N, C-alpha and C positions, 0 to 999 in steps of 0.2 A: 421703215424698220424701227420697231420699238427698241428702246435702250434705257439703261440705268445710269447713263453718264452724268446727268445732273445730280442724282443722288450720291454717286461715288465722289463727285467733285465737292459737293456740300459737306460730306463726311470729313473731308480733309481741309475744309475751310479755304478752298481755293476759289478764286474768281475765274471767270471764263478766260480772262487775259492770262492768269497764272497757268492754267491748263494749256492754253494755246502756246505759250512760251515753252513749256515742257515738251510739247508735241511738235514744235517748229511749224505751226500753222497759224492762220489768223484767228482772232477772236470771233470773227464772223463765221468761220468754219465751225468752231466749237458750238456757237449758237445754232447754226443750221442743223448740226447733228443732233443736238439736244432737243430741238423742236421738231425733229423728224422730217425736216425739209430736204435733207441731204444724207445719203448713205455713204459712209467713208469707204475709201478704197481698201482692198484687203491688206496692203502693207500698213496703212494707217490704223486699221482695226487691230492688227497684231501689236502695233506700237502702243495703242490705248490699253489693250489687255495686259501687256507686259508692265506698263507703268502702274496699273492698279493691282497687279499680282493675281489676275483672274484669267479665265479662258474667254475666248471671244463669245462663246455661247452663254457665259454667265453675264455678259454685258449687253449683248445684242440678241434680239429675238425677231424672227421673221413675222411680219403681220399677215402673211399669206398662210392660211391653214387649209 
């Protein structure tokens, strides 16, 4: 699943560890989502969207068309 997580994180000058702390997940989880190796659960996707003040659709895009 394509996402804008790395861009949004960089705009706030947050490290992966900073974002992981805010989401209560591991840094490895943030890295896996950013590199599109892992799709977040729906509750985690909602948490990410809320943190950035965006909708899930603004952050995540299905790579299946």
